[in-house]
DOVO-732411 format. One record per residue (C-alpha): residue number from 1; chain; x, y, z. Coordinates in steps of 0.02 Angstrom, whole numbers. Layout:
residues N
+-----+--------+--------+--------+--------+
! num ! chaine !     xx !     yy !     zz !
+-----+--------+--------+--------+--------+
! NUM !      A !      X !      Y !      Z !
...
+-----+--------+--------+--------+--------+
END
This chain:
residues 228
+-----+--------+--------+--------+--------+
! num ! chaine !     xx !     yy !     zz !
+-----+--------+--------+--------+--------+
!   1 !      A !   -428 !  -1296 !   -371 !
!   2 !      A !   -567 !  -1405 !   -434 !
!   3 !      A !   -608 !  -1569 !   -348 !
!   4 !      A !   -657 !  -1731 !   -433 !
!   5 !      A !   -754 !  -1833 !   -306 !
!   6 !      A !   -765 !  -2018 !   -347 !
!   7 !      A !   -908 !  -2105 !   -258 !
!   8 !      A !   -886 !  -2292 !   -282 !
!   9 !      A !  -1053 !  -2384 !   -282 !
!  10 !      A !  -1103 !  -2566 !   -281 !
!  11 !      A !  -1287 !  -2595 !   -242 !
!  12 !      A !  -1341 !  -2518 !    -74 !
!  13 !      A !  -1407 !  -2366 !   -170 !
!  14 !      A !  -1481 !  -2292 !    -11 !
!  15 !      A !  -1303 !  -2257 !     49 !
!  16 !      A !  -1247 !  -2173 !   -112 !
!  17 !      A !  -1409 !  -2075 !   -126 !
!  18 !      A !  -1384 !  -2006 !     50 !
!  19 !      A !  -1205 !  -1958 !      8 !
!  20 !      A !  -1262 !  -1869 !   -149 !
!  21 !      A !  -1385 !  -1764 !    -51 !
!  22 !      A !  -1246 !  -1716 !     69 !
!  23 !      A !  -1123 !  -1676 !    -69 !
!  24 !      A !  -1258 !  -1575 !   -156 !
!  25 !      A !  -1273 !  -1470 !      2 !
!  26 !      A !  -1091 !  -1453 !     52 !
!  27 !      A !   -972 !  -1480 !    -95 !
!  28 !      A !   -909 !  -1322 !   -184 !
!  29 !      A !  -1012 !  -1284 !   -338 !
!  30 !      A !   -869 !  -1311 !   -459 !
!  31 !      A !   -843 !  -1490 !   -400 !
!  32 !      A !   -853 !  -1639 !   -515 !
!  33 !      A !   -944 !  -1788 !   -438 !
!  34 !      A !   -924 !  -1957 !   -521 !
!  35 !      A !  -1046 !  -2093 !   -470 !
!  36 !      A !   -941 !  -2246 !   -513 !
!  37 !      A !  -1060 !  -2393 !   -524 !
!  38 !      A !   -952 !  -2548 !   -498 !
!  39 !      A !  -1067 !  -2662 !   -602 !
!  40 !      A !  -1210 !  -2660 !   -477 !
!  41 !      A !  -1341 !  -2795 !   -493 !
!  42 !      A !  -1479 !  -2685 !   -420 !
!  43 !      A !  -1575 !  -2584 !   -550 !
!  44 !      A !  -1609 !  -2452 !   -419 !
!  45 !      A !  -1429 !  -2395 !   -434 !
!  46 !      A !  -1450 !  -2359 !   -619 !
!  47 !      A !  -1612 !  -2262 !   -600 !
!  48 !      A !  -1551 !  -2168 !   -447 !
!  49 !      A !  -1384 !  -2120 !   -523 !
!  50 !      A !  -1467 !  -2062 !   -683 !
!  51 !      A !  -1582 !  -1951 !   -581 !
!  52 !      A !  -1431 !  -1863 !   -507 !
!  53 !      A !  -1333 !  -1850 !   -668 !
!  54 !      A !  -1480 !  -1789 !   -774 !
!  55 !      A !  -1596 !  -1695 !   -656 !
!  56 !      A !  -1481 !  -1628 !   -518 !
!  57 !      A !  -1325 !  -1577 !   -614 !
!  58 !      A !  -1358 !  -1390 !   -619 !
!  59 !      A !  -1252 !  -1355 !   -463 !
!  60 !      A !  -1113 !  -1481 !   -488 !
!  61 !      A !  -1044 !  -1577 !   -636 !
!  62 !      A !  -1120 !  -1747 !   -594 !
!  63 !      A !  -1076 !  -1896 !   -703 !
!  64 !      A !  -1133 !  -2075 !   -696 !
!  65 !      A !  -1009 !  -2206 !   -754 !
!  66 !      A !  -1042 !  -2393 !   -748 !
!  67 !      A !   -909 !  -2529 !   -764 !
!  68 !      A !   -941 !  -2687 !   -864 !
!  69 !      A !   -884 !  -2795 !   -719 !
!  70 !      A !   -849 !  -2770 !   -534 !
!  71 !      A !   -671 !  -2706 !   -524 !
!  72 !      A !   -660 !  -2712 !   -335 !
!  73 !      A !   -614 !  -2568 !   -220 !
!  74 !      A !   -445 !  -2527 !   -296 !
!  75 !      A !   -489 !  -2562 !   -477 !
!  76 !      A !   -651 !  -2464 !   -467 !
!  77 !      A !   -564 !  -2311 !   -397 !
!  78 !      A !   -423 !  -2326 !   -523 !
!  79 !      A !   -550 !  -2328 !   -664 !
!  80 !      A !   -642 !  -2179 !   -593 !
!  81 !      A !   -480 !  -2081 !   -580 !
!  82 !      A !   -449 !  -2103 !   -767 !
!  83 !      A !   -615 !  -2016 !   -802 !
!  84 !      A !   -588 !  -1870 !   -684 !
!  85 !      A !   -548 !  -1695 !   -750 !
!  86 !      A !   -519 !  -1600 !   -586 !
!  87 !      A !   -357 !  -1538 !   -508 !
!  88 !      A !   -366 !  -1657 !   -362 !
!  89 !      A !   -452 !  -1823 !   -329 !
!  90 !      A !   -561 !  -1869 !   -182 !
!  91 !      A !   -601 !  -2053 !   -158 !
!  92 !      A !   -754 !  -2065 !    -47 !
!  93 !      A !   -839 !  -2221 !     17 !
!  94 !      A !  -1029 !  -2215 !     20 !
!  95 !      A !  -1038 !  -2258 !    206 !
!  96 !      A !   -966 !  -2090 !    261 !
!  97 !      A !  -1090 !  -1963 !    328 !
!  98 !      A !  -1051 !  -1784 !    277 !
!  99 !      A !  -1103 !  -1632 !    379 !
! 100 !      A !   -999 !  -1491 !    305 !
! 101 !      A !   -879 !  -1434 !    169 !
! 102 !      A !   -734 !  -1554 !    193 !
! 103 !      A !   -684 !  -1530 !     11 !
! 104 !      A !   -624 !  -1352 !     43 !
! 105 !      A !   -528 !  -1418 !    194 !
! 106 !      A !   -438 !  -1541 !     80 !
! 107 !      A !   -403 !  -1404 !    -47 !
! 108 !      A !   -322 !  -1298 !     88 !
! 109 !      A !   -211 !  -1442 !    143 !
! 110 !      A !   -156 !  -1476 !    -36 !
! 111 !      A !   -123 !  -1291 !    -67 !
! 112 !      A !     -7 !  -1291 !     83 !
! 113 !      A !     73 !  -1459 !     46 !
! 114 !      A !     48 !  -1516 !   -135 !
! 115 !      A !    159 !  -1669 !   -111 !
! 116 !      A !     44 !  -1758 !      9 !
! 117 !      A !    -84 !  -1895 !     21 !
! 118 !      A !   -232 !  -1841 !    127 !
! 119 !      A !   -346 !  -1957 !    223 !
! 120 !      A !   -483 !  -1937 !    351 !
! 121 !      A !   -384 !  -2029 !    486 !
! 122 !      A !   -201 !  -2080 !    504 !
! 123 !      A !   -174 !  -2240 !    602 !
! 124 !      A !      4 !  -2251 !    668 !
! 125 !      A !    -26 !  -2382 !    803 !
! 126 !      A !    -41 !  -2570 !    787 !
! 127 !      A !   -218 !  -2599 !    724 !
! 128 !      A !   -195 !  -2787 !    720 !
! 129 !      A !   -163 !  -2789 !    533 !
! 130 !      A !    -20 !  -2668 !    500 !
! 131 !      A !    125 !  -2738 !    604 !
! 132 !      A !    253 !  -2852 !    522 !
! 133 !      A !    425 !  -2925 !    554 !
! 134 !      A !    573 !  -2856 !    458 !
! 135 !      A !    749 !  -2917 !    492 !
! 136 !      A !    690 !  -2992 !    658 !
! 137 !      A !    615 !  -2825 !    713 !
! 138 !      A !    432 !  -2779 !    725 !
! 139 !      A !    379 !  -2639 !    607 !
! 140 !      A !    211 !  -2549 !    615 !
! 141 !      A !    155 !  -2471 !    451 !
! 142 !      A !     63 !  -2304 !    472 !
! 143 !      A !    -81 !  -2286 !    351 !
! 144 !      A !   -225 !  -2174 !    303 !
! 145 !      A !   -392 !  -2261 !    312 !
! 146 !      A !   -462 !  -2292 !    139 !
! 147 !      A !   -640 !  -2229 !    165 !
! 148 !      A !   -582 !  -2054 !    116 !
! 149 !      A !   -421 !  -2020 !     24 !
! 150 !      A !   -368 !  -1871 !    -80 !
! 151 !      A !   -219 !  -1803 !   -175 !
! 152 !      A !   -174 !  -1697 !   -324 !
! 153 !      A !   -188 !  -1783 !   -492 !
! 154 !      A !     -1 !  -1781 !   -523 !
! 155 !      A !     31 !  -1865 !   -355 !
! 156 !      A !    -95 !  -2000 !   -398 !
! 157 !      A !     -6 !  -2032 !   -562 !
! 158 !      A !    161 !  -2041 !   -472 !
! 159 !      A !     89 !  -2168 !   -350 !
! 160 !      A !     21 !  -2272 !   -492 !
! 161 !      A !   -150 !  -2287 !   -411 !
! 162 !      A !   -207 !  -2434 !   -305 !
! 163 !      A !   -107 !  -2593 !   -335 !
! 164 !      A !   -221 !  -2720 !   -422 !
! 165 !      A !   -143 !  -2868 !   -328 !
! 166 !      A !   -267 !  -2840 !   -186 !
! 167 !      A !   -425 !  -2930 !   -237 !
! 168 !      A !   -599 !  -2861 !   -200 !
! 169 !      A !   -557 !  -2750 !    -51 !
! 170 !      A !   -445 !  -2722 !    101 !
! 171 !      A !   -260 !  -2675 !    114 !
! 172 !      A !   -264 !  -2555 !    -32 !
! 173 !      A !   -253 !  -2409 !     90 !
! 174 !      A !   -107 !  -2485 !    187 !
! 175 !      A !    -14 !  -2518 !     25 !
! 176 !      A !    -48 !  -2346 !    -50 !
! 177 !      A !      8 !  -2261 !    111 !
! 178 !      A !    168 !  -2363 !    119 !
! 179 !      A !    201 !  -2329 !    -65 !
! 180 !      A !    180 !  -2143 !    -32 !
! 181 !      A !    301 !  -2147 !    114 !
! 182 !      A !    431 !  -2236 !     10 !
! 183 !      A !    412 !  -2100 !   -123 !
! 184 !      A !    433 !  -1957 !      2 !
! 185 !      A !    249 !  -1909 !     -4 !
! 186 !      A !    183 !  -1850 !    164 !
! 187 !      A !     32 !  -1934 !    244 !
! 188 !      A !    -86 !  -1801 !    311 !
! 189 !      A !   -238 !  -1833 !    420 !
! 190 !      A !   -383 !  -1715 !    387 !
! 191 !      A !   -468 !  -1755 !    554 !
! 192 !      A !   -623 !  -1663 !    494 !
! 193 !      A !   -775 !  -1651 !    606 !
! 194 !      A !   -877 !  -1650 !    445 !
! 195 !      A !   -846 !  -1835 !    412 !
! 196 !      A !   -916 !  -1982 !    508 !
! 197 !      A !   -876 !  -2158 !    447 !
! 198 !      A !  -1018 !  -2279 !    480 !
! 199 !      A !   -894 !  -2423 !    473 !
! 200 !      A !   -914 !  -2572 !    354 !
! 201 !      A !  -1079 !  -2500 !    296 !
! 202 !      A !  -1037 !  -2535 !    115 !
! 203 !      A !   -964 !  -2710 !    128 !
! 204 !      A !   -999 !  -2767 !    306 !
! 205 !      A !   -902 !  -2892 !    409 !
! 206 !      A !   -905 !  -3078 !    372 !
! 207 !      A !   -798 !  -3234 !    376 !
! 208 !      A !   -772 !  -3214 !    190 !
! 209 !      A !   -707 !  -3038 !    214 !
! 210 !      A !   -590 !  -3094 !    353 !
! 211 !      A !   -517 !  -3228 !    239 !
! 212 !      A !   -495 !  -3099 !    102 !
! 213 !      A !   -407 !  -2979 !    220 !
! 214 !      A !   -287 !  -3115 !    276 !
! 215 !      A !   -245 !  -3157 !     95 !
! 216 !      A !   -213 !  -2975 !     55 !
! 217 !      A !   -104 !  -2956 !    210 !
! 218 !      A !      3 !  -3099 !    144 !
! 219 !      A !     11 !  -3015 !    -27 !
! 220 !      A !     67 !  -2852 !     54 !
! 221 !      A !    203 !  -2942 !    152 !
! 222 !      A !    269 !  -3030 !     -4 !
! 223 !      A !    270 !  -2869 !   -104 !
! 224 !      A !    370 !  -2772 !     27 !
! 225 !      A !    475 !  -2920 !     84 !
! 226 !      A !    404 !  -2925 !    258 !
! 227 !      A !    355 !  -3071 !    369 !
! 228 !      A !    180 !  -3089 !    441 !
+-----+--------+--------+--------+--------+
END
């Protein structure tokens, strides 16, 4: 199977450039790599991405796609998925260090279980954001962390992609995981030693982000008829 790797980028080109070098080393040669520029304001992104797509595309099919406006985490990935031509999709954040061929690991998982959503880590405990009240009982929602998610193209279409109700970022991974569970799609943790998440390297932590996360938590609860 051929992978389509979608590397979402907004400024911080040094992160995406590092990921491209790692993918160049470790991704299978038939992989498609899409640098999805989410309307970056830094010209370095444009020049850097064009270097990869024009000068370094002899080993992989590297494409540079730029959006007209910032579509956020979910919207950017959804747009990238519409441009992909591989058999399975890999959504990779640019703050994830790569030290080996995790793409072939994903391919093996999907060969064994095609009806699955794969993530780097599966969080089944209360993380502080994924526990809600339902019918006076506390319910913890297991979810795959969004910094690396993968599935076959047909599964992605069945899921309908990331729900656009979540503005900017945060909660898309909780919602997608819960949607998958409701549809009978298994959540599978890759637990690969080849992936190391820097943690908030792309967006960072701030009061603004905390407010955004709280809003999206409320949106999630309303959508699934839960109480925060």
